[in-house]
C-alpha positions, 0 to 999 in steps of 0.5 A, a space after each residue: 218175642 222169639 230168636 231172631 227177630 229184632 225191635 227196631 224204635 226211631 224217634 226224637 229225644 226231647 231237648 232237656 239235658 236231664 233227658 232219659 229215653 226207655 225202652 222197654 220190652 214187656 210181658 203183657 200190656 200194662 205198664 205193672 207187668 214184668 219188663 223182660 228188656 230194659 233200654 234206659 238211654 241217660 243224657 244227665 249221666 251220660 250211661 245207657 242203664 240197661 234192667 229187668 223188672 220181675 215179679 220180685 221188682 228190679 233187678 241188679 242194673 247194669 250200665 255201659 258209658 260208652 253213650 252213642 247218643 248226641 246231645 238233647 233235641 237230636 233223632 236217635 235210633 235203638 235195635 235190640 235183636 233177639 239171640 239164644 241166651 242174650 239180647 245184643 243192643 245197638 244204639 244208632 246203628 252203631 257196632 254192638 253197643 252191649 249184651 244182655 243176657 235172658 232173664 226172662 223167658 222169650 215167650 211171655 215178650 209180648 208189648 212194646 213201651 217207650 216212654 220217657 223226654 222223646 217222640 216216637 217216629 217210628 216202631 217196627 221189627 223185622 226177622 234177622 235175614 229179611 228186608 224190614 218195612 219200616 213204614 207203609 203210606 198207603 193211598 196218600 194224597 199228593 202233594 207229600 212231604 214226610 220226615 226220613 225217620 231213620 237219623 241215617 237214610 243211607 242203607 235205606 230204600 222208598 219204593 213207591 207205587 203208582 200211575 200218573 196222570 196226565 200224558 202231557 205232564 209230569 211228576 216229581 219225587 225229591 229227597 231234600 235237606 231244607 231247600 236243598 234237593 239232594 236227589 231230583 226223580 221227575 219223570 216227564 211224560 211229554 218228553 218221555 225222558 227223566 231228569 235226574 239232577 241236584 239242588 244247591 242254591 240252584 239247580 246243577 246239569 240237568 241228567 236225561 241220558 238212559 239206557 232204558 226205555 221210557 216205561 211212564 204211562 197216563 193210569 199204568 200202574 208203576 213202581 219205583 224203588 230208590 235206594 240210597 247207598 254211599 255213592 248216591 242213588 240207585 234207582 228201580 223201575 217196575 224190578 229192573 234196575 233203571 241208573 244210578 244218581 251219584 251223589 254231588 250234595 253231602 251227607 246225605 245223614 243231612 236227607 231229612 225230607 221225602 216230597 212227591 209232587 205233580 200229576 200223579 195217584 200215590 197208591 203206596 209208598 214203603 220205607 225199607 
């Protein structure tokens, strides 16, 4: 562990009113090793306990009553930012939830452990000022349908690396909420157009016009980056800003799935 590093934990708590979650920064690979930082949200007590376990045992607890987690059974995100004198702890991306002074030297921290009543979707780390790759899918088969690993998709991006496999066909990328599709992105090679739309019980009016060349061709690699912002979806194609699709239904945090279908070879997807 070093100054400037951030640990990102995304998961979902169990539907247990007495459930607890624990994120530990360990000084070694074993459960019995020292714990430099113990972050322990407790649904049963509506509080978050923060502590350290050194060679002498558990230290003095610090508790915070600003319990920003929702009821059990919901997604959560815990971010731990390492600064020179202390950790900053964020829960569900709110402003700094708590600060906690270092009690054990940072150089001793080697592992992250998550335990108790929760399912983990992703754990990753990043360095301050750099874009954080939360997940990478390599060579996944199509059709693809994955869960959004965040409790809120806003301010995140999805970069798709692929190749069309049929010059007379199409492929689709859908950002979905159950049967609703917030953003439908469909390059159609036989029409040489990119169709954008929204499905909310029925398809709405398509958008097709683009002041941008059609860059898709059979067996030619492409990169499509979809950035989710407050206003909707910004799309880059092969590193160039192509268009913006304004959101039509909301809120965007209700988007829970991403799917890829059609005649395309998916080389890689990077979630940031």
